[in-house]
C-alpha positions, -999 to 999 in steps of 0.1 A, spaced: 79 869 -509 93 870 -474 113 904 -473 130 901 -446 145 871 -454 152 872 -495 187 874 -494 192 844 -472 167 822 -484 179 834 -520 213 819 -513 194 789 -493 173 777 -522 199 782 -547 193 758 -574 156 747 -561 137 742 -593 99 756 -587 86 726 -604 104 705 -571 81 730 -550 44 721 -540 15 745 -555 -9 757 -529 -36 771 -528 -42 801 -502 -76 782 -492 -65 767 -460 -91 759 -441 -100 719 -434 -136 705 -435 -128 670 -426 -109 673 -395 -110 689 -361 -83 712 -369 -83 743 -392 -52 732 -417 -53 717 -447 -37 685 -448 -12 703 -476 -5 732 -451 7 706 -426 24 691 -446 42 717 -457 49 727 -421 63 690 -417 90 693 -442 99 731 -432 108 717 -398 129 686 -409 148 708 -442 175 726 -418 206 719 -409 219 709 -448 189 689 -455 173 705 -486 139 713 -489 134 689 -519 150 656 -504 126 662 -478 98 665 -499 105 635 -517 98 618 -487 64 630 -481 49 601 -496 65 578 -468 57 600 -443 17 599 -451 21 565 -446 41 562 -412 15 591 -401 39 611 -391 15 640 -410 -14 635 -391 -14 656 -359 -38 636 -341 -16 601 -342 12 623 -337 7 637 -302 -4 603 -289 30 590 -297 67 590 -277 95 603 -291 112 569 -296 82 558 -317 85 590 -339 123 591 -344 119 551 -356 94 563 -380 105 590 -390 140 565 -396 118 540 -413 104 565 -439 139 575 -444 143 605 -429 175 589 -409 202 618 -396 215 595 -370 217 610 -334 196 643 -349 167 621 -361 157 623 -323 158 661 -323 136 662 -346 116 638 -339 106 664 -308 103 695 -332 75 671 -352 62 665 -324 57 697 -307 43 709 -343 17 691 -338 10 696 -304 4 737 -314 -16 726 -347 -41 701 -321 -37 728 -294 -55 757 -322 -22 777 -315 -15 779 -354 -49 784 -360 -40 821 -368 -20 810 -394 -47 802 -421 -56 845 -421 -21 855 -423 -14 831 -451 -43 842 -474 -38 877 -464 -3 873 -477 13 886 -442 48 871 -443 57 885 -412 25 873 -394 31 840 -405 69 842 -395 55 856 -362 30 825 -355 53 801 -363 81 811 -345 57 808 -315 59 767 -315 86 754 -299 114 742 -322 106 767 -346 127 796 -356 132 821 -389 149 791 -410 120 769 -405 98 795 -411 111 810 -443 111 773 -456 73 774 -447 67 803 -462 86 790 -496 62 758 -497 30 778 -485 35 801 -511 57 791 -536 28 796 -562 25 834 -556 67 840 -566 
């Protein structure tokens, strides 16, 4: 697993139930859209970005159907939205963290901009080779993504490999 953060993420995940985590294949290619990341990978990245500062992975994952309806997981849509609109979409989807919601809207926009620009195209290879260090390096290039978000993403993306 994510060796550098194993003690940290084990204490963070705590009572996280395996059944509450998504089960992904490591086939990360998408054939229906222009960018190279599969929808479930993008959704996991969105959940990882939003699951920090005492907001649990399970709680954010439960909001995923609402995020889909609001198109918060659609990179092409998100990059065209202003931050105020994204903040409203997050809040109306159940992710209302008060004044922090705007900050997370900005992080989601930065993530989606990175996906659309191809900045995360190398993520596919890193995931397929189970290279946690490279996965972290790629993710941490995105503005607003740090080691905690990278650890969350790896937990979600490789959860069936535990």
